[in-house]
C-alpha positions in Angstrom: 137.1 73.9 81.3 136.3 70.2 79.9 138.6 67.8 77.8 137.0 65.2 76.0 137.6 61.7 76.7 139.9 59.7 74.1 142.1 62.7 73.1 145.1 62.1 75.3 148.4 61.2 74.0 149.6 57.7 74.5 152.5 58.9 76.7 149.7 60.3 79.1 147.5 57.4 79.0 150.3 55.1 80.2 151.3 57.6 83.0 147.7 58.0 84.1 147.6 54.1 84.3 150.6 53.8 86.5 149.8 56.7 88.8 146.4 54.5 89.3 148.1 51.2 90.0 150.8 53.0 92.2 148.0 54.8 94.2 145.9 51.6 94.8 148.8 50.0 96.1 149.7 52.6 98.5 146.2 52.9 99.6 146.2 49.2 100.3 149.2 49.2 102.3 148.0 52.3 104.2 144.8 50.7 104.8 146.0 47.4 106.5 148.1 49.7 108.6 145.0 51.8 109.4 142.9 48.4 109.9 145.4 47.2 112.4 145.8 50.2 114.1 142.1 51.1 114.6 141.0 47.4 115.8 144.0 47.8 118.1 142.6 51.1 119.5 139.2 49.4 120.0 140.6 46.4 122.0 142.8 48.5 124.1 146.2 47.2 122.6 149.0 48.8 120.7 149.2 47.4 117.4 152.1 47.5 114.8 154.7 50.1 115.8 157.9 48.1 115.0 158.6 48.2 111.3 159.0 51.7 109.8 157.8 55.0 111.9 154.6 54.2 113.7 154.6 50.5 112.0 153.8 52.1 108.7 156.0 49.6 106.6 154.3 46.4 108.5 152.2 46.0 105.6 155.0 46.0 102.9 157.2 43.7 105.3 154.1 41.0 105.5 153.8 41.2 101.6 157.4 40.3 101.1 157.3 37.5 103.9 154.1 36.0 101.9 156.2 36.2 98.5 159.1 34.6 99.7 156.9 31.6 101.4 156.9 28.2 100.1 154.2 28.1 97.3 152.1 24.7 97.9 149.7 23.5 95.4 147.5 20.6 96.7 147.6 17.2 94.5 143.9 17.0 94.1 144.1 20.6 92.7 143.1 21.8 89.2 146.2 23.2 88.7 145.7 25.6 85.7 142.6 26.9 87.4 144.2 27.2 90.9 146.9 29.5 89.5 144.3 31.4 87.5 141.9 32.2 90.1 143.9 34.8 92.3 145.3 36.3 89.0 141.5 36.9 88.0 140.5 38.3 91.5 143.5 40.7 91.6 143.5 42.1 88.1 139.8 42.8 87.8 139.7 45.1 90.9 142.5 47.3 89.2 140.7 47.5 86.0 137.4 48.8 87.4 139.3 51.7 89.0 139.8 53.1 85.3 136.2 54.8 85.1 136.3 56.6 88.6 136.8 60.5 88.4 139.7 61.5 90.8 139.2 65.3 90.1 138.4 67.9 87.4 140.5 68.9 84.2 144.2 69.5 85.2 147.2 70.3 83.4 149.9 67.6 83.4 153.2 68.8 81.7 151.5 71.5 79.8 148.7 69.0 78.6 145.1 69.7 79.9 143.4 66.4 80.9 140.8 64.8 83.2 141.8 63.3 86.3 140.2 60.0 84.9 141.9 57.3 83.0 138.4 57.1 80.6 135.0 57.6 80.8 131.7 56.2 78.5 128.1 56.4 78.9 127.6 52.9 80.4 130.5 53.2 83.1 128.9 52.4 86.3 127.6 49.2 84.5 131.2 48.8 83.4 132.3 48.7 87.2 129.5 46.1 88.2 130.6 43.9 85.5 134.1 43.9 86.4 133.4 43.4 90.0 131.1 40.1 88.8 134.3 38.9 87.1 136.4 39.4 90.1 133.9 37.2 92.2 134.4 34.5 89.8 138.0 34.1 91.1 136.7 33.3 94.4 134.3 30.9 93.2 136.9 29.0 91.0 139.6 29.2 93.7 137.1 27.0 96.0 136.2 24.4 93.1 139.8 24.0 91.8 141.4 23.2 95.3 139.7 19.8 95.8 138.9 20.4 99.1 135.5 20.7 101.0 136.0 24.0 102.8 137.3 25.7 100.0 134.0 24.4 98.1 131.8 25.4 100.9 133.4 28.9 100.5 133.1 29.0 96.5 129.2 27.9 97.0 128.4 30.9 99.5 130.2 33.4 97.4 128.1 32.4 94.4 125.1 32.8 96.5 126.3 36.1 97.8 127.2 37.5 94.3 123.7 36.5 93.1 121.8 38.1 95.9 123.9 41.1 97.0 124.9 42.6 93.3 121.0 42.4 92.7 120.5 44.7 95.3 123.5 46.7 94.6 122.1 47.1 90.9 118.8 48.1 92.0 120.2 50.5 94.4 121.9 52.4 91.5 118.6 52.5 89.4 117.6 55.6 91.3 120.7 57.3 90.7 120.7 57.0 87.0 117.0 57.9 87.0 118.1 61.3 88.8 120.9 62.1 87.0 120.0 61.1 83.6 123.2 59.2 82.9 125.4 56.3 83.9 128.3 58.3 83.3 130.6 58.8 86.2 131.9 62.1 85.3 128.2 63.3 84.4 126.7 61.9 87.8 129.4 63.9 89.7 128.5 67.0 87.6 124.7 66.4 88.4 125.7 66.7 92.2 127.0 70.3 92.0 123.9 71.8 94.1 123.1 68.7 96.2 124.8 65.4 96.9 122.5 62.3 96.2 123.2 60.9 99.8 120.7 63.6 100.7 118.1 63.4 97.8 118.5 59.4 97.8 119.1 58.3 101.3 117.6 54.9 100.8 119.6 54.0 97.7 122.8 55.0 99.5 122.3 52.9 102.6 121.2 50.1 100.6 124.3 50.6 98.6 126.7 50.7 101.7 125.0 47.5 102.8 125.5 45.7 99.4 129.3 46.8 99.3 130.0 45.4 102.6 128.7 42.0 101.4 130.2 42.5 97.8 133.8 42.6 99.5 133.3 39.6 101.6 133.8 41.7 104.6 132.5 41.3 108.4 129.8 40.8 109.4 129.3 39.3 105.5 132.4 37.4 105.3 130.8 33.9 104.9 133.1 32.6 101.9 136.1 32.9 104.5 134.3 32.2 108.0 137.5 30.8 109.9 135.2 29.6 112.6 133.5 27.0 110.3 135.3 27.1 107.1 139.0 27.3 108.2 139.6 29.7 105.6 136.9 29.4 103.1 137.8 29.7 99.5 141.5 30.3 100.2 142.1 27.4 102.5 144.7 25.4 100.3 146.3 28.9 99.2 149.8 30.0 100.4 152.7 32.3 99.2 152.0 34.8 96.6 148.9 33.4 95.4 147.4 34.1 98.9 148.6 37.3 98.7 147.0 38.2 95.5 143.7 37.5 97.2 144.6 39.4 100.3 145.4 42.5 97.7 142.2 41.7 95.9 140.1 42.2 98.9 141.5 45.7 99.9 141.4 46.9 96.2 137.7 46.0 96.2 137.2 48.0 99.2 138.7 51.2 97.7 136.9 50.6 94.6 133.4 50.3 96.1 134.4 53.1 98.3 135.5 55.4 95.5 132.1 54.5 93.6 130.1 55.1 96.6 131.9 58.6 96.9 131.3 59.1 93.2 127.5 58.5 93.0 126.5 59.6 96.3 129.0 62.1 98.1 129.3 64.4 95.1 132.7 62.7 94.2 135.6 65.2 94.1 133.7 67.9 94.9 134.3 69.9 98.4 131.8 69.8 100.9 129.2 72.7 101.0 130.8 74.6 103.9 134.4 74.7 102.0 132.6 74.9 98.6 130.6 78.0 99.5 133.3 80.0 101.4 136.4 79.0 99.1 135.8 79.7 95.3 139.1 77.6 94.3 137.8 74.5 96.3 136.6 72.6 93.2 139.5 73.4 90.9 143.2 72.6 90.5 144.4 69.7 92.4 142.3 70.3 95.8 139.5 68.4 94.6 141.9 65.1 94.8 142.3 66.0 98.5 138.5 65.9 99.0 137.9 62.5 96.9 140.9 60.8 99.4 139.3 62.0 102.4 135.7 60.7 101.6 137.3 57.5 100.4 138.9 57.0 103.6 135.8 58.0 105.4 134.3 54.7 103.8 137.3 52.5 104.6 137.2 53.4 108.3 133.2 52.4 108.4 134.5 49.3 106.9 136.9 48.7 109.7 134.4 49.8 112.2 132.1 47.2 111.4 134.8 44.5 111.4 135.7 45.5 115.0 132.6 45.7 116.3 129.9 43.4 114.6 129.8 39.5 114.9 129.5 37.4 111.9 125.9 36.8 110.4 124.6 33.0 110.0 124.3 31.9 106.4 120.1 32.0 106.7 120.1 35.8 108.2 122.4 36.6 105.4 120.1 35.5 102.8 117.0 36.8 104.4 118.4 40.0 104.8 119.4 40.2 100.9 116.5 38.5 99.7 113.6 39.8 101.9 114.8 43.7 103.0 117.3 44.9 100.6 115.7 43.8 97.3 112.0 44.5 98.2 112.9 48.1 99.6 115.0 48.6 96.3 112.1 48.0 94.2 109.5 50.3 96.2 112.3 53.2 96.0 112.7 52.9 92.2 108.8 53.2 92.0 108.8 56.3 94.2 111.9 57.8 92.4 110.2 57.1 88.8 107.3 58.9 89.7 108.8 61.8 91.4 110.9 62.3 88.2 108.0 61.8 86.0 106.0 64.7 88.3 108.8 66.7 87.8 109.1 66.5 83.9 105.2 66.6 83.0 103.9 68.8 85.6 106.9 70.8 86.5 106.8 70.1 90.4 109.9 70.4 92.4 109.9 66.9 93.6 113.3 67.0 95.6 112.2 67.9 98.9 109.3 65.4 98.7 111.8 62.8 97.7 113.8 63.8 100.6 110.9 63.3 103.0 109.6 60.1 101.7 113.5 58.5 101.8 113.7 59.7 105.5 110.4 58.0 106.2 110.9 55.0 104.3 114.4 54.7 106.1 112.8 54.9 109.6 109.9 52.3 108.6 112.7 49.6 107.9 114.3 50.3 110.8 110.9 50.2 112.8 110.6 46.9 111.2 113.6 45.3 112.4 113.0 46.6 116.1 109.7 45.2 115.9 110.8 42.0 114.5 113.0 41.6 117.5 110.8 42.5 120.0 108.1 39.8 118.7 110.8 37.3 118.5 111.7 37.8 122.2 108.0 37.7 123.4 107.4 34.6 121.5 107.5 31.6 123.8 110.0 29.0 122.5 109.2 25.3 122.9 112.0 23.9 124.8 112.9 20.0 123.3 113.4 17.5 126.1 117.1 16.4 125.9 117.5 12.7 125.4 118.6 10.6 128.1 122.1 10.1 128.2 123.4 6.9 127.2 127.2 6.2 128.7 127.5 2.8 126.3 126.1 4.7 123.1 129.4 4.2 121.3 130.2 0.9 122.8 132.5 2.0 125.7 131.4 4.2 128.6 132.2 7.8 128.6 131.5 10.3 131.4 128.5 12.8 131.2 128.9 16.3 129.9 127.7 19.4 132.0 124.2 19.4 132.2 123.8 16.0 131.2 122.4 13.2 134.0 123.6 9.7 134.6 120.4 7.0 133.6 118.8 5.4 136.4 120.4 1.7 137.6 117.5 0.0 135.8 118.4 1.7 132.5 122.2 1.4 132.9 121.5 -2.7 133.6 119.2 -2.7 130.5 121.7 -0.9 128.3 124.6 -3.2 129.4 122.4 -6.5 128.8 121.7 -5.0 125.1 125.1 -4.3 124.7 126.2 -7.9 125.7 123.6 -9.4 123.6 125.0 -7.4 120.5 128.6 -8.6 121.0 127.6 -12.3 121.4 125.6 -12.1 118.1 
């Protein structure tokens, strides 16, 4: 049973909007708690365990603490843009979730409706557009702060937006070609027999890599690199404005994870063993449980990456996006388009061939990384001679650092005489 979109009564639209908002806030609070517990487990420590049972209310307590802190706006900041930037980042991530299907058609207070706020033929493009607008909040925050480090974070964010959104968009082209639609509900329906993570494995890997860069998460969190940019684009933010950026980051994690579940893991459909054994697994309210389970599987991967991988250098980050993800995406699009053309013209079942080619392409990319690492290790590196240590280079004597050697007495006398001559002049 399917109900057309756009026919829900007004009270039901408001109810579903409120439920989506509450769902995202609760998932964010639970994700913050889960990240602290999982990373603590990886680092052999306890994590939050005082506020609420098992520390579950720690995220809510932190939110209240941030809201009650003093709000400071720098004197050199552009006040209106400085205030508007976190609002842009926080609101757009809520809007993008409007076209995510959470389940099939259900009855709510006697009215049959889809577990989805709305849908239209270009719903996936709508999500990409809203995600792009959300990144503008980061760019404007860095620009309007009137400080050096936030501006550098904003520049990195703009470069990241250009490079990794191209790779993300290209990874979704194969899904559009195979599903024949850009509607999220129709893409879920097209995965009734087999999930696209099996048929379109390279697209899945490219998208999952791009979504980590899209959400500014480690190892791609260069716009907020604490070790080199203090805090990046949000260095000058405090109180509730900083909390809005914090909220936007975690809701963006939920949104891109929900989109990955929708496009590649069958959406709200149950996994194959459960759906084959249990006839009612994909009806009623049970699909909502399968969707949430897949969602938190992706969120766990986000947390896992943050707890294990170091941050990339900026040149490594840009090289990986432009020289690896984008070329592989273009090659894979050509392969998928050829397979679809063969299926339509010659009536050839190209699914098995597409799976084999996708696995081979993934193996070749991985082998290229291994080969590049082996070659870089074997290449002899030219060691540049270190400049001779000059204790009087700054005008006053300083002791040598570890590894530095004091100059010979003749060189020291020459340095002293030259320094005295400069002072007399």
